C-alpha positions in Angstrom: 5.8 16.0 -1.6 7.0 16.3 1.9 9.6 14.0 1.9 11.4 16.1 -0.9 10.8 19.2 1.1 12.5 17.6 3.6 15.2 16.2 1.6 15.9 19.5 0.0 16.1 21.1 3.3 18.8 18.2 4.5 20.7 19.0 1.2 20.8 22.3 1.8 22.3 22.1 5.7 24.7 20.0 4.7 25.9 23.0 1.8 25.9 25.1 4.5 27.9 22.4 6.9 30.3 22.5 4.0 30.7 25.8 3.4 30.9 26.5 7.1 33.9 24.2 7.1 35.3 24.9 4.4 35.6 28.9 6.1 37.2 27.2 9.2 39.8 25.5 7.5 40.4 28.5 5.5 41.1 30.3 8.3 43.1 27.3 10.3 45.3 27.3 6.8 45.9 30.7 7.3 46.6 30.4 10.8 49.1 27.7 10.4 50.0 29.5 7.5 51.1 32.9 9.6 52.7 30.1 12.2 54.8 28.0 9.7 56.1 31.6 8.2 57.0 32.9 11.6 59.1 29.3 12.4 60.6 29.7 8.9 61.6 32.9 9.8 63.1 31.8 13.0 64.5 28.8 11.5 66.0 30.6 8.3 63.9 28.6 5.9 61.1 30.3 4.7 61.3 28.3 0.9 61.2 25.4 2.8 58.0 26.3 4.8 56.3 27.7 2.1 56.4 24.4 -0.2 55.1 22.5 3.2 52.1 24.7 3.9 51.6 24.8 -0.3 51.6 21.0 -0.3 49.3 21.2 2.5 47.2 23.4 1.2 47.1 21.4 -2.3 46.1 18.3 0.0 43.3 20.1 1.8 42.1 21.6 -1.6 42.2 18.0 -3.0 39.9 16.7 -0.1 37.1 19.8 -0.4 37.0 18.5 -3.9 36.2 14.8 -3.5 34.1 16.3 -0.7 32.5 18.3 -3.6 32.1 15.3 -5.6 30.3 12.9 -3.4 28.1 15.9 -2.5 27.1 16.1 -6.1 27.2 12.2 -6.6 24.1 12.3 -3.3 22.4 15.2 -5.0 21.7 12.9 -8.4 21.3 10.4 -6.4 18.5 12.1 -4.1 16.7 13.5 -7.5 16.7 9.7 -9.0 15.0 8.7 -5.9 13.0 11.7 -6.3 11.7 10.3 -9.4 10.9 7.4 -8.7 8.9 8.2 -5.7 6.8 10.0 -7.7 6.2 7.4 -10.2 5.7 5.1 -7.6 2.7 8.1 -5.9 1.5 8.3 -9.4 1.0 4.5 -9.8 -0.5 4.2 -6.2 -2.6 7.2 -7.3 -4.0 5.3 -10.7 -4.8 1.9 -8.8 -6.7 3.5 -5.8 -8.7 5.3 -8.7 -9.4 2.0 -10.8 -10.0 0.1 -7.4 -12.5 3.0 -6.4 -14.2 2.4 -9.7 -14.5 -1.0 -9.5 -16.0 -1.0 -6.1 -18.3 1.4 -7.6 -19.0 -1.3 -10.5 -19.1 -4.3 -8.0 -21.7 -2.2 -5.6 -24.2 -1.2 -8.4 -23.8 -4.9 -9.9 -24.8 -5.9 -6.2 -28.0 -3.4 -5.8 -29.1 -4.7 -9.1 -29.2 -8.2 -8.5 -31.1 -7.6 -4.9 -33.4 -5.6 -7.1 -33.7 -8.4 -9.1 -34.3 -11.1 -6.8 -37.1 -8.5 -4.6 -38.8 -8.9 -8.2 -38.3 -12.3 -8.4 -39.8 -13.0 -4.9 -42.7 -10.5 -5.4 -43.4 -12.9 -8.8 -42.9 -15.7 -6.7 -45.5 -14.2 -4.2 -48.2 -13.2 -6.5 -47.8 -17.3 -8.5 -48.6 -18.6 -5.3 -51.1 -16.2 -4.4 -53.3 -16.9 -7.8 -52.7 -20.6 -7.2 -54.2 -20.4 -3.8 -56.9 -18.4 -4.9 -57.3 -21.0 -7.9 -57.0 -23.9 -5.7 -60.2 -22.2 -2.9 -62.2 -21.4 -6.0 -61.7 -25.2 -7.5 -62.1 -27.3 -3.9 -65.7 -28.4 -3.7 -67.8 -27.0 -0.6 -67.6 -30.2 1.6 -64.4 -32.0 2.2 -63.8 -34.7 1.3 -63.3 -37.8 3.5 -60.0 -38.9 4.5 -59.7 -42.8 3.1 -57.7 -44.9 5.5 -54.1 -46.1 3.9 -53.8 -49.2 1.8 -51.8 -51.4 3.6 -48.9 -51.2 0.8 -48.5 -47.6 1.4 -48.1 -48.6 5.2 -44.9 -50.9 4.4 -44.1 -48.5 1.9 -43.7 -45.9 4.4 -42.4 -47.5 7.3 -39.6 -48.6 4.8 -38.8 -45.4 4.2 -38.8 -44.2 7.7 -36.6 -47.0 8.6 -34.1 -46.3 6.0 -33.6 -42.4 7.3 -34.0 -43.1 10.5 -32.7 -46.9 11.0 -35.1 -49.3 12.3 -35.8 -50.2 16.0 -33.9 -53.5 15.5 -30.4 -52.1 14.6 -27.8 -50.9 17.3 -27.8 -47.3 18.0 
């Protein structure tokens, strides 16, 4: 909106400048006309001075008309530019509103997923707690003696560890 006001004020300033310039041209033309008439009278050729003055006035009028047409074209172009700017602004506003709506949807979905995850964690903790209480209730009062590992089991464990970490015979 401020841009269009600025453009309108700039346009008004141009109009005012053209009016002032036209007034100045008219004043100069009148002065030239008087000077030409005085000179023509001195020379005795008033008719020739009059036709030269009329030709000059005609040329200046054509120039003023040309400037008016250029000004009208500039006004039309400014109006079209203002319309395009307004269309872009409306599109920007609609996109901004759509993004804000999508942001609200994403935040709501994230909160819902966070709540579901918290519920799953609570349920998992409750299940673990139940399993522990069942294991404690089912466990014998006296702990069972730990049996010595069998030699085959020790060999399998050593193989597994050597595959994971490398055997001590391998060069590092």
